C-alpha positions in Angstrom: 72.8 106.1 100.8 71.3 102.8 101.6 70.9 100.9 104.8 73.5 98.3 103.6 75.6 97.0 106.5 79.0 95.6 105.7 79.7 92.0 106.6 83.1 90.9 108.0 84.0 89.5 104.6 83.4 93.0 103.2 84.6 95.4 105.9 88.1 94.0 106.4 89.0 94.1 102.7 87.4 97.5 102.2 89.4 98.9 105.1 92.6 97.5 103.5 91.6 99.0 100.2 91.0 102.4 101.8 94.3 102.3 103.7 96.2 101.5 100.5 94.4 104.3 98.7 95.4 106.6 101.5 99.0 105.6 101.0 98.7 106.5 97.3 97.3 109.9 98.1 100.1 110.4 100.6 102.7 109.5 97.9 101.3 112.1 95.5 100.8 114.6 98.3 97.1 115.2 97.5 94.5 114.6 100.2 91.4 116.2 98.6 90.2 114.1 95.7 88.7 117.2 94.1 92.3 118.1 93.1 93.1 114.8 91.4 93.5 114.9 87.7 91.8 112.2 85.6 94.8 109.9 85.6 95.3 110.2 89.4 91.6 109.6 90.0 91.6 106.5 87.7 94.6 105.2 89.6 92.9 105.8 93.0 89.8 103.9 91.8 92.0 101.1 90.4 93.8 100.8 93.7 90.6 100.6 95.7 89.0 98.0 93.4 92.0 95.8 92.9 93.0 95.8 96.6 89.4 95.0 97.7 89.2 92.2 95.2 92.6 90.7 96.2 91.8 91.0 99.9 88.3 89.5 99.5 89.7 86.6 97.5 92.3 86.0 100.2 89.5 86.0 102.8 87.5 83.5 100.9 90.5 81.3 100.3 91.3 81.3 104.0 87.7 80.6 104.8 87.6 77.6 102.4 90.8 76.3 103.9 89.3 76.5 107.4 86.2 74.7 106.2 88.2 72.0 104.5 90.4 71.5 107.7 87.2 71.3 109.8 85.7 68.7 107.4 88.8 66.7 107.4 89.1 66.7 111.2 85.5 65.6 111.5 86.2 62.7 109.0 83.9 64.4 106.4 86.6 65.1 103.8 
């Protein structure tokens, strides 16, 4: 492991990705990844990656919107 610390723009999307992955595991009634077959493990990985990417993109879009709103309110936009 490294000493990497998650930033806010990483921890919130990662939590959502883990939560969604947990829902998938609940739906297939498997809670120990050692017992996943190849297709299930690929699906789990796909859920984590895609949810993280979607959530992070949404975070950046919201941040850009806030920055644009601030700039417009300050007469900079």
